[in-house]
N, C-alpha and C positions, 0 to 999 in steps of 0.2 A: 821597776814597778813604782807607780806613782804613790807617794805617801799621803794617806788621808788621816788627819789628826782628829782629836776630840773637839777641836774648835771649828771643824768643817761646817759650812753652811750649804743649804740646798737650793738649787735652781731646777727647773724642769720644763716639760712640755706636756700639755693635756690634750687629749683627743679621744675619739672612739670610732674605729680602732686606732691604736697607736704603734703597734709593733713594726710597722713599715717605716717609721720616722727615721730620717737620717740626722736629725738635729743633735741627738746625744753624741754622735761620732764627731761632728765638727766642733761642737761646743767644748767637749771634754779635752779634745786635742789642743784647742786654744787656751783653755784654763790651765792645762799642764804647763804650756810654754810661758804663760803669764806668771806662773808661780802662785796662783790664787788658791786659797783654801776653800774652794767651792767645788761642788759636784753637781752635774746636770743629769737628771733622771727622767725617763718616760713614765707617765701616769695615765693608765687607761681609765677614763671616767665616763660612765654611761650618762646620757642626758638627764635622766631622773635623779642622778646623784650629784649634779653639778653644784648646787648651792651648799650642800653638806660638805662636799670636798673642799670648796673655797674656805669655808669656816675652819675646817681641819688644817688647811695650809697655814692659816693665820695662827692657829693654836700651836703648831710645831715649829713655827718660825721660818718657813720657806721665804727666801728673799725675793723671788720673782719667778715668773714662768712664761713660756710661750703658749699660744693657743692655736689649735688647728681644728679642722672639721670634726664635729659639727657645732662647736661651741663659740665661734668667733662673734656671732651676733647675740646669742642667748645669754652670754656672760655679761653683756653691757649693763643691764639693770642691777647687777650685783656689785658694781664698782662705785667707788666714792667720787672719782674724777675720770674724765675721758678727754683726751686731747682733741683739738679742733680737726686734725687730719683724720682721726678715727671716726669722729662724728660725720665728716664729709663722705668718707668711704662707707660708713655704716657697719663697720666691723673692727674688732680689736684682735691683735695677734701678740701683743707684748704687755705684760703686767708686772708691776713692782709694788713693794710696800712703802707706805708713807705713814705719817702720824695720823692722818685722817682715815686710813684704810688702804684699800687697793686702788691703784691708779693704772689706767690703760691707755695705750696708743696703738698705732698701726705702722709698722716699718716696711710693709710690703711695697708701698709706692717708692720709698727710698731705695729698697733693694732692686726694684725694677729699673730705677733711674741710673743706678751706679754705672753699669756698662755702657749706657748711652752717653752719659756725661763724659766718660773717658775718651770719647771719640772727638770731642771738642768741635762739634758741628753746630752751626746756627740752625735751630729747628723752627724759627719764627715764621717761615714760609712753608712749612712742611704739612703734608696731609697724613694723618694717622688713621689707619683702618684696623679696628679691633674686632676679631671674630669671637663672638660669644657675649652674653649679657648677664653672667652670674657674678658672684662675689669677687672673683679674681679680676674680672673686667673693671670693676669699680676702682680697684687699686691702680690699674693701668690708666684709667681716665684721669685720676688724680695726678699721676706721674706725667701724663701728656700735657695737662694744664700747666704744671710747674715747668715743663720744658718750653712752653710757649707755642705749642703747635697751633697753626692757623686754623685747621679743621680737624675735628675728631669725629669719626664715624663708627658707630656701634652696629654690628651686623648680627642679627639673630633670626630665629625661625618662629618665635611665638610673639604675635603682634601685641597681645595684652602685656606680656612681660617687658617688651620693648618700650611700650608707652609708660609703664610704671617706672622703668629705669630712667627714662627721659625726665619725667616729672620730679623724680627725687633729686635732680641736680639744680632745681630752682632757677630755671631759665638760663642755663649756661649756653649762650648763643652759638658758640663754636661747636657744640655737641649736637650731632644729628643721629637719629636712629634709623636703621635701614633694614629692609627685609633681605633675606639671603639671596633672593632673585636679583638684587641690584649689584651683586658682586662683579659681573662683567664690566659694568661702567665704572666701578670704584677701583678695581685692582690696577688698571693702567695709571691711575693718579697717585697711588699710594707711595709715600716715601718711607713710611714705617708701617709694617704689617705685623700684627701681634695675634698669635693663636692663644686665646684665653678659654678655649674649649678643652674637654678631655679627649678629643679625637686624636688618635695616634699614641695614646698612653699604653704602656705595657699592661696586658698581654696583646693588645690589638695594634701591634707594631707596624702592620702593613696598611694602616689607614692614614689619611690626611684630610684636613678640612678643604683642601683644594683638589680639583681634578687636574689632570695634566694640561688640559686645554686652558684652564684658568691660570695655572702657574705660568704658562707661556705669555700671558698678558702683562706680567710684572715688569717694571723697569729694571734695567740691568743693574742699577745702583741701589735698588731697594734694600732696606735693612729689615730682615725678617727675624722675629723674636718669638720663640716658643716657650711658654711657661712650663711645659712638661720637661722633666729632666731624665726620665727613663722611658724609652731607650735614648741613647745619645750617639748620633743625632736621630731625631724623629724623621719620619718620612717627609713631613712638611719641610723641615730644614734641608733635607737632602734634595728635595725638588728645587729649592731656591739656590743651593750651592751649585747644582748641575747647570744652572742658568747664569752663574756668575755673581749672584747677589751676596750680600753680607749677612751672616747668620749669628744669632746669639741664642744660647740654650738656657733652659730654666734653672740649671744648676747654679749659675752665677747669681740669679735673683735670690735663690734659696740661701746662698752663702752671704750675700750682702745684707739681706734683711736680718739674718741671724747675727751678723757682725754689729749691726746697728743696735739690736736688742742687747747684746753682750756689753756694748759700750754704756748703755743706760744702766745696766745692773752693776757694773764694776767701776764706772767712771775712770777707766783706764784705756790706753791705746790697745787695740785688738789686733792680733796677728792674722790678718785675713788670708795671707798666703798659706799659713798652716792649716786653716780651716779648709781651704780649697784642696790642698794636697791630701789631707786626710780622707776627703770624700772621693777624690779621684782614685786613690789607692783602693779604697773599700769597694768602689764600683768597677775596678779593673780598667780604668780609662787611661792609665799611664803607659 
C-alpha cells in the first residue's frame, strides 16, 4: 500500500461530471513510482460553483489541477496568467500555483503531437484533414501548425461555426474550413486524418465519421488518428486498419498530455510507460 504522509500535497482534475475520468489512475500510478508525496484526486464541480471552488483550492493549498469539460474555457478569466499556446487554442487544461495566483496552459496539443513526432516523418508537405470543429479540433490545429503541415483542412457541418473557427485563427493561411460534403475530394489527399468528433465514442461503438465508401478513398499510407480512447479501437480506426493504414488511438494523447502536465507540477522526469501500463490494465487492453 502506498504511504501517504502528513506532508502530502494535492493535485487533481476538475470537471462536470468527473467520475468517468481516467486521469487519477495514470497520475497516481506515476506519482507512486516517482516517490512523490503527492496525491491526485477527482473533483466534480458544477459550472456555477467554479469560481468558489478555485478560491477554495488556493485556501487549502492544492498545488495544481487538470481541467476537463465543461470548464476549459470558462476558467480562463479566473487565472492570473495564461500561456501563449492556451490563448491560441482558446482553452486551458493544466493549472498550477504561482506567487501571482493560478497560471494555466494547454498540454493537449503536446499530447496530440507526441505519437506523431515519434514517427520521425517530415510533415512539411503533408495535408491534414480534421473532422470536427470543436474545442478538441483547436488543439489539433495547433499541433498541425507546429508539425509544419502544408495544408490543414477543418471539416464540419455547421457553416456558422466553421466561419467562426476560421476567423479565430487570425488569417492562418494554411487553414481552410470545409463543409462535410467536400470529404470525397479531401480524403484521397489526406496524409493525416484526425477524428475530433464524438462519433464512435462508447456506447455508440458501431458508428464512424466515415462511410465504407469514403474509407475506400484513403491513401494506403494515411495516418489516421482518433481522439476517442474507448472503445479501442474505434470503428473509424478499424476501417483504416482494414485498408492497411497507420492508426493512433486517443489513449496515447490522453497519456502524453497528462505526462506533460505532471512534469509541470513536479519538475521531475515522468514515467510515461507506467502511466500507459496502468490505463491499459484498467481498460483490459493488455
